[in-house]
C-alpha positions, -999 to +999 in steps of 0.1 A: +293+529-409+327+544-418+339+561-452+371+559-461+392+591-474+391+578-511+351+576-509+348+609-497+369+624-519+358+607-551+323+622-545+337+656-537+349+653-574+316+641-587+299+672-568+325+696-583+324+684-617+283+685-618+283+647-622+255+625-602+269+617-569+252+592-555+265+559-577+292+569-550+266+558-522+247+531-543+280+511-545+284+517-505+249+508-499+257+474-524+288+459-512+275+464-474+250+449-479+260+420-502+281+414-470+254+413-446+238+384-468+264+362-469+269+366-426+235+364-423+228+331-441+260+316-425+242+322-390+212+308-399+226+281-411+244+274-383+216+281-360+194+260-376+218+228-375+223+238-341+184+230-327+179+196-320+145+203-315+121+210-344+097+225-320+121+249-305+120+283-316+154+286-330+154+319-344+143+335-316+168+315-293+198+318-317+192+353-337+175+374-309+205+359-281+207+390-259+245+383-258+243+401-297+246+433-296+213+458-295+216+465-335+225+428-344+191+417-319+173+451-334+178+441-371+171+403-365+141+412-350+126+432-380+132+464-362+157+492-364+174+521-337+154+547-348+121+530-349+126+518-308+134+551-302+105+568-307+087+544-293+101+545-265+122+573-259+151+544-253+176+521-271+186+505-241+199+466-239+169+453-218+145+479-243+162+467-273+152+428-262+118+430-244+108+450-280+127+424-300+110+397-284+075+416-284+078+422-321+093+391-331+061+370-315+036+397-330+058+388-369+055+353-364+020+353-357+013+370-388+027+352-412+013+325-397-018+344-404-009+351-438-002+311-443-030+299-436-048+326-456-032+314-489-036+277-481-019+271-511+012+290-512+041+272-507+080+291-497+110+271-491+142+286-489+175+262-492+209+274-483+236+253-486+269+255-472+299+228-488+287+194-478+260+216-456+224+223-466+196+238-443+159+239-456+135+264-447+100+264-442+076+294-452+077+308-421+109+311-414+116+320-449+093+349-447+109+357-416+144+356-432+133+380-460+117+404-435+154+405-417+172+408-446+143+438-462+152+461-429+187+453-430+185+470-464+163+499-455+191+506-423+220+505-449+209+523-472+196+552-448+229+549-426+246+555-459+227+584-474+234+603-435+266+590-438+284+599-468+264+638-458+280+644-431+316+634-440+310+651-474+298+687-462+330+702-446+354+688-470+336+699-499+329+733-485+369+737-474+375+726-509+357+752-526+370+775-507+407+764-516+398+759-552+398+797-549+425+807-531+401+818-504+423+825-473+420+807-442+406+836-422+383+843-445+364+804-438+357+779-406+341+749-395+331+763-361+335+798-350+355+804-315+338+821-285+306+821-299+283+834-269+257+806-263+247+781-233+264+743-230+234+729-234+232+747-271+267+735-277+255+702-301+227+716-316+246+746-327+274+734-339+252+705-358+225+730-372+256+754-385+276+732-415+300+763-428+311+794-423+323+825-447+338+855-434+343+894-442+355+912-418+333+915-391+302+896-412+297+859-405+280+842-435+263+807-420+265+784-452+242+753-451+246+722-473+221+696-481+239+667-505+203+660-513+187+650-549+156+667-564+150+697-539+116+706-517+101+731-499+111+716-465+149+716-475+149+762-483+126+768-449+156+752-425+180+770-446+157+805-439+148+792-405+186+789-398+192+824-411+219+812-435+234+833-463+240+800-484+227+772-495+244+744-510+225+716-525+233+690-550+198+695-568+176+725-564+143+725-575+122+759-593+106+763-566+134+759-537+160+785-560+123+810-562+121+806-524+159+815-517+159+839-543+127+858-524+148+852-491+176+868-507+199+834-498+229+832-525+224+789-536+247+763-555+232+736-576+263+711-576+246+692-604+237+721-627+279+719-640+286+757-625+286+751-592+322+762-593+316+793-615+282+798-592+303+799-560+328+819-574+301+844-581+290+839-541+320+852-530+323+883-553+292+893-537+300+886-507+332+906-503+352+880-495+391+876-510+394+850-536+408+838-570+394+824-601+408+780-602+428+778-633+434+739-639+403+730-615+414+690-617+451+696-613+448+720-580+411+701-567+435+666-566+463+687-547+435+698-526+421+666-519+455+650-510+461+678-485+429+681-463+421+642-466+457+630-459 
């Protein structure tokens, strides 16, 4: 899932303004989900129309076809990539096809058992495209609904993760530039860090940002979450971070961080700019107070996202 620069800019503006940025993410989820449903219904109609024998499992034949991408096969089977990896430790094509076939068969049997128990229940989906119309029986209808539900969950999880990954670093750079922090006093990655090759990927993933003052290196953790939870503060402490920037922090979060002398900035408080300025002062990092936040932010985002 790719996020365009306009969306990233919109999220950063809302975060710095102390607004709830989740609306932007929800718009992304809804847009991608609606497109998926339309495309998927088209595939269902085509697959159903191509099935000449009503005894043939047209859904498996067409929508779990090995010519499709592993991601599409998994979703159509009512699975997601993370689940397969957690169970089998691999998501290669052969594993995906095997797991998808098994899950499809199990799902189909579960639906049939449910239908047998609920004899009075009747559900039929009718999908019409132009002059073409297909009818799905209760088993087919429930299978299609299950696929749609799994895809919605997959899009939702991917969107929240992608927004976080795409926004965290530009957000921190924007806060630094708003306060006119010299370039030598902040960094995304530190050069010359003495770590082994095996640790480089984990190291770079764990540390979101650095503030620098002389020989001091202050690790910064960014979490664009909803209401905070204790585990989030624990992660910051475990990584020896000096600053925690979060969408929203619970009183417990704040108490934990304060007790460990970890600085924090709560974006939804509406005081993020001032809080960040206070942190810069306490860490002895050169900066200047922003004069016109909206105007300066426009210039900053146009520069760093160009």
